N, C-alpha and C positions, 0 to 999 in steps of 0.2 A: 440335373436330376433333383437337387434340393429345391430349386425354384419351382419346377413343375409340381413337385409333391405338395408344397405349401400353397400353391395357387388353386388347389382342388379341395373339395370338402374331405374331411377325414372319412375313410371307409370304415366298415364294421370292425375289421381286424385292428385298425389303428385305435379306434375307440375302446376296444377291449384292452389293448396295451396301456392306454392312458388311464383307464379305470383301475388297472392293477397298480400303476404308479401311484395314483391318488390314494387308494386304500392302503397300500404299503406305507406311504408317508403318514397317513392318518393314524395308523397303528404305531408307527415308530416314534413320532414326535413326543407324545406324552411321557414315554418311558425316559427319554433324555431330559425333558423339561423338569421332571420330578426326581431325577437322580442327583443327590447332593454331591456326588463326586465329579459331576460335570459342571464346569464353570461357564463355558460358551458352547454354542451350537453353530456348526457351519453346514450349509446346504449348497452343494455344487451340482449344477446342471451343465455339463460340458458341451452338449450338442443341442442347445436350447431351441434353435429355430426362431421364427418370428414371434412365437408366443400364442398364436391362434391360426386357425385355417381361414379360408376365404368367407366362411359363413359366421365367423366369430366364435366358433367352438374353441374352448381353451386348450392350448397345448400345455406341455409340462411346466413351463415357467409360471404361468398364471394359475395352474392347478396347485403348485407348491405354495405360492403366495396366499391363495385362498384358503388352503388347508391349514396354513400356519396361524391363521386367526383363531383356530380352535372352534369347537362346538359352542354355539351361542356367543361367539367372539370373546371367550374368556381370556385369550392370550393377547388381546389388542392393547391392553394397558401396559406400557413398558415397565412400570413399577411392580407388576404382578409376576414377572418371569425373568429368566436370564436372557442375555442377548442372543439373538439369532442373526447370523450374517448369511446373506444369499450371494452366491457367485454364479452368474449366468454367462455362458460363453458361446458364441457362434461366429465363426470366421466370415460367413456369407450373409448373415441376417441381423447383424448387431443393431443397425439403425432402425429397422422395422421393429425389432425386439424392444429397443429402448422406448420407442414411441408407444407401443402397445402396453408396456409396463406402466409408463407414465399416465396413459389414459385410464388404465385399470385403477391405479392408485388415486387419481383425481376423482373418479366416480365413487370409489370406496370412501374417500374423505368426506365427500358431500353427503353421502347417504347414511353413513354409519358412525362417524366420529369427527371430532375436531382434528384438523390436520396437525396441529402442534402436539397432539396426544398420540398420534399414530405410531405404531411400532415400525412401519416400513417407510423408509425414505431413500429415494434414489441417490446413489453416490454417498450415502452415509452408512447404510447397512444392506443396501440392495445395489449390487454392482453388475454392470454389463460390459463385457469385453469382446474383442474380435480377434482373438489370438488363434494361431494354429494349435491344435490340441496338444501335440508333442511339446511345443514350447511352453504352453500353459501348465501341462502336467509335470514338466521337469523343473519348474521354477523353484528356487530355494524357499520362498515364502510358503508355497503350498506344501512342500516336503516337511517343513517345520510344523505346520498345522496337522498334517496327517500323522506325524510321529508323536504328537502330544496326547497323552492319556487323559488329560483333563478336558479335552475338547471332544464333543460328540459330533460325528461327521456322517452325513447322508449324501452319498455320491450317486448321481444318475448319469448314465452314459448311453444316450439314445442314438448310437452311431448309425450312419448309413453303411450297410454292408458288414464288414468284419475286420477291417485292417487296423483299426485304432486300438482296440483292446487286445493286445498281444500278450505273450507270456510275461514280459517285463512289467507291463502295466498291471496285469492281473496279480502277480506276486507282490507288487508294491502295495496294492489295495488290501490284499489278504494279510499282509504283515502289519498293517496300520491298526493301532489299538482304537477301541471305541468307534469303529467305522463299519457301517453297513453299506453295501453297494448293490446296484442292480443295473445290468446292461442288456441291451438289445443286440441280437446277432442274426444275420441272414443265413440260417442253417442250410437251406436247400442249395444255395449258391456254393457254400463250402463243399458240400457233398458232390455237387455236379462238376465242380472244377477242382477236385481234390488233388489231381496230379499236376495242376498248373503251377509253374514256379512262383507266380505272384501269391497264390494261396499258401504254398509251402513256406513262403517268407514269413508268414505270420502265425500259421498253425501247422504243427507237425502231423499231417494227415496220415502218415504211415502208422501212427499209433491208434487210429480210429478205423474200425471195421465197418465201413459203410456198405460194402458189397453184400453182406448178409443181413442187412437191416431193412425193415419196412420204412417208407418215407416218414411216417409219423414218429418213428423211434430215433431218427438221426439227430434231432436237437438234443435229446437226452444223452446220446453218445458224446456229443461235443461238450456238454456239461460235465460228463464223467472225465473227459480229457483234462478239463481245467482242474477238476478235483484231484487228479493224479499229480498235477504240478505241485500241489501242497504236500502230498504224501502224509507221513505220520509225524512231520516236524512239529505240528501244532494242532490243537483242537479247533476244528473249523467245520462250518456247516454250509452246504451248497444245495440250492434247490433250483429247479427250472420249470418253466411253463411254456409249452409249445403252442404256437398260434398258427392255425391253418388259414391261408389266404388263397383261394382258388386251388391250384395244383401245387402251390409252394408252401413250405413250412418255414416259419421264422420263430424266434423265441426270446424269452427273457431268462437271464441267469442271475440269481441272487446269492450274495455271499455275506456271511457274518461269523464272527468269532465267538458268539454267545448263544447259548441255547434259547434264551428268550427272544432274540432276534429271529431265530429260525421258527419258533412257535408262532410269532406274529405273521411271518410271511406265509407259512403253511395255512394259517387261518384264512388268509386272503385267497390263496389258490384253491383250497377245498371249498370255499364259498362259490367259486366260479366253476369248479368241476367236482361235484359231490361224489363222483365215482372213483376218481383217482388223484385229484388235486394236481394234474399235470398238463391238461390240454383242453382246448375248445373242440377237439376232435375226439372220437371214441377210441382212445388209444389202446384199451385192453379188451375191446370187443364185447362190451357189456350190453345187456338189454336196455333199451332206451326208455325215457320217461313216457308214460302213456301206454306202454306195452304190458302184457300180463305179468311177466316175470321180473319187471323192474324192481330192484332192491338196492338202494344206495348204502344200506347198512352192511351188506354182504357182497360188495362188488368184487370183481376178479382181482383187482389190486389189493383190496383189503384182505381177501381170503389168502392171497399169496403171502402177504406179510404176516398174517396170523400163523400160517404154517411155519414160517421161518422163526417166529418168536417161540412157538411151541417147541420146536426142535432145539433151539438155543437154550431155552430154560431147562428142558429135560436132560440135555447133555451136560449141563453145568456151566456152559459158556456164559450164560447170564445168571449170576448168582446173587444179585441184589437189584432193588428197584431202580436205582440211578442208572446202572448200565442198561437196564431194560428200556427205560424211558428214552435214553440217548440212542439206543438201537432203533427205536421207532422213528426218531427224528432223522437219523442217517438214512433210513429207508423212505424218507419223505412222507411220513404219515404223522398224524397228530398223536401225541404221547398217550392219549387215553386208550389207544389200541393195546398198548402193553398192559395197562391196568385191567382191561377186560379179560385179556388172556391169563394174567396171573390169578385173577379171581376164579376164572373157569377151571384152571388146573387145581386150584385149592379145593373147589367144590367136588372135583373128581378124586380128591385125596391123593393126588400125585405129587403135590408139594406142600410145604408149610411156609408161611411167612412169619419171620421171627424178628423181634425188636420193635422199633417204632412204626408199626404197621399203619399204612395210610393209603388212601385211594387218590391222592392228589395227582393231577395230570396237567396242571398249568403252573407257570413260574417254577419249573422243575429245578432251577438253580438253587432254590431255597427249600426243596422238599427234604424232610428227614429221611435218612437212609435206613432201610431194613434189609435183612438177609433172606435169601430163598434157599430152603433146604429140601432136598428130595425126600419124599415120604417113603 
């Protein structure tokens, strides 16, 4: 299946997935490059494939290398930034992957910089391996890196199917400090074969109510299942993006322990789906672009979360701006939605904002806290 997949041009759904990978990493990298608490950056792509399709379209490894140069190549000078180490792994495609990476780096050296000055060098800070994923992920060296707070880690798991990212792998990634991860999962197949012993070996489908869900909603239910594995043990944020391909649904699941990581990924997803930030399908049944009642500012998802915010604020469950901003994130909306609702309720004389009142809705980890008092 892997060989057949990479011998064909990437289809539209795959290109969308790769675009999200690209934009997510583009948002992620500068945050860790400029974070003084981070000494090194590790980028892992555990199911890297050969690096490109039969038409030369970049797959995830070449996308990551290209984005790591930065806008206008500002990160290419090794003296200008901290070390970035890339680990690419694919059990079946390692030789093709190594050849394609070497070809990419050679072209890059000739056209853009002197080879001796290049940040990327094969087998120095760009490594290609052909290990079984379980062996690779369970290695002590990797465990040490994942556990280190001083290392920033971006982990990409573009698995075929669903069997590799199980509960153990997911919890290990979620517990890892300074680590953001994104993985691909075949949602329709999990739902279709939910009672098969092979499926149950990796995912406890008895905890997912597929029978009463629409096909487009099933990936979100799987994301919720993974969220429940964390529970309330730690502050953690999870978002998903459903990708329709013909009659089947696949999807991405993104995890981060930091609000800023969630802000960045939501920004990417809402750019691709300005009605809900969740899918390339019309998940919430909104009017579509070009129709008379199309209104991305008041989509069904936005109106739903607005009502929830209003009720939470007026009941006193949300009593300050930080909890309101985080509630919007947990509901997979941009934090500005809370700001709009708080200002609206204040205009209606239903609440008062007291203290260091502000309308900041980005970088909410550094936002001054104010209180919300019912009028």
